[in-house]
N, C-alpha and C positions, 0 to 999 in steps of 0.2 A: 217824567222820570220816577223810578221807584224810590221810595224813601226806605232806607235801611234802618232797622231797629238798633238797639244797643248791641255792641259786639259780644257782650257776655253770653247770651244764649248760644251763639255760634261757637264760641270758645268752649263752652260747657259741653256742647254736643261733640266737639272734636275730642275732648278729654274722655267722654263716655265711649266713643268709638275706639280710641287708642286703648283704654282700659279693657274693653271687651276683647280686643285683639290679644292683649297680654294674657288675659284669663283663658281664652281659647287655646293659645299656644301652650300655656302651662298645663292645661287639661290634656291636650294631645300628647305632650311629652310624658306626662304621668301615665297615661294609658299605654303608650309604647313601652315604658319601663315595666309596668305590671305584666304586659304580654310577654316581654322578653324573660322576666323572672319565671313566669308560668311555663314557658317552653323549656327553660333550663332545668326546672324541677322535674318536668316530664321526662326529659332526656336522662337525667340522673336516675330517676326511678326505673327507666327502661334498662339502663346500664347495670344497675344493681340487680334487677330481675334476671338479666341475661347471665350474670356471674353466678347467681344462685342456681340457675338451670344447669350450668356446666359441672357443678359439683354433685349432681344427683344422678341416680340411675335413670336410664332412658324411660322406664315405665312411669316413674314419678314425674319426669318432665312432661310427658304426654298428658298425664292427668291434670297437671297444673295448667298446661296450655289449653286444654279443653274447657276449663272453668272460665 
């Protein structure tokens, strides 16, 4: 039969594994939050840009769109 060593290394490895899981979950959630904020900022920027184009003459709008 195999002799097992002290239980501490197994428990320690389990804690490392669980800690790595929490760390990865935190990082994934943070990344999603950053991506969501980036998309919202981009949408806000696009909405403000569209409003600015509505209050201009057509030739100004075309020139800005070409840039």
